N, C-alpha and C positions, 0 to 999 in steps of 0.2 A: 556200316559199317564193320567188324571186329573188337573185341576188347584190345587189345594190341594194340591194331593200329592209330586205336584213344589215345594210352597210357603214352608210348611213342612217339602221339605229338603233342599228348601236355608235355612230357618232359623237351623240348624242341625242335624235333625232327619231324617227315611225312608226315603223315595222316590229317585224322581228323583233330583237335585239339577239345579241351575238356569242357562245355560251357557252366558257366559253376554258379549256378541260382542264390545260393546263399538262404535268405531265410525266402523267399519266392515260390510261390508256386513254377512247376515248365509246365509249359503245353506244346504237346510233340503235334504236328500233322504231319498226315498221310502225304505224301506225296507222287502218283499217278504215272508211268512214265510211260514214252512214247517209248512202243521194243522199231515199231519198222524205226523210228533214225535211232538205235541204236540207246536211246535214251531208258535207262532203267529206275523202279518207282524207288523210291527212298523214304526216308523218317528226315526229317526234315532235321534237328537237334538229335545225329545220333550218340550222339556223347553227353553227358550230362555230370553232374557235381549237382547233391543237393545232404541239404542238412537235412535230422530228422525228425520228423513232424510238419514240412512241408510235403505238399502231392505235386506227382506231374498227373498229367495227363494228358491222351489219345488224345486223335479225333481226324477221324475218319468215316471212308465204308468200311466193314468188316466183316460183306461178305465177300469183296475182292481183292477183300489181304487182311488178312483171321490174328489178331498179336496173339503169340505165344512165348509161352518164360526160354528159354536158351537155357541151350542141355551144360554152359561149363557154368551159372545157378547153387549154391551154395542149399541143401533141405532146408529151408522154411520159407526161402527168396522168395517167395510165385507173383509172376503177370499180370493182370487182371487181363479180362476177356473179356470182348465186344460182342452186345447180341448180333445177331447180319444188321443187313440194313447199314446209317451212315446217320454212328451217333459219334459218342466218347468215351476208353472205359479206365478209370480210377488206380490208382494206387495211393495211397497212404499210406507213407517210410513210416515204421515204427522203430527199423531196426539198423542200425547200419549197415552193408555193409554195397556186398555187387549184382545191381541185379540187372541180370542180359536179357535181351528182347531180338523180337522177330515177328519177323510176315513169315505163317505157314506153307504158307502158295511162294512167297517171290527171295524168300532164305539165299538157292545160292546165286543171285543176280546182286545180292548182300544190300539188303529191308533187312538193316537190321541196326539196332545199336547197344548199348551198355551205362547201366544207373551205379554212381559211384555213393552213397550217402556214408556222411561224415555226425 
C-alpha cells in the first residue's frame, strides 16, 4: 500500500484506511503470501497514525522480508532494519512526519506502508 492510497482511504475513498494508534504502541506483522495462489506478501497494518513518543514494532522474518525505508521519507525519518532471521525491529517515534517502509524484496508486489506521526 502506498502513501497516496492510505491518504485517499483516510479521506473516505478506496484504499487502506489509516489505523490511528493514538497513545498506544503499534505492532506490524509481516505476512508471507502464497505466490502460487496469487496472494502477495503484506504488512498486516500498512497505514499507521501514531503520536510522537510512541513506538512501532515490526515482527517477522527479516531474511525473507528485509525492512527498509521508502523513497518518500524526508531526510532524517529513518526506518530500522531487522537482523537476519525471525525477530523484531523497533522505531521510537521522536519527530512528527512521514515514515515510509517497505520490504526490499517484495516492494513491487505491494509490501509497503507508511506511518504518519503527529
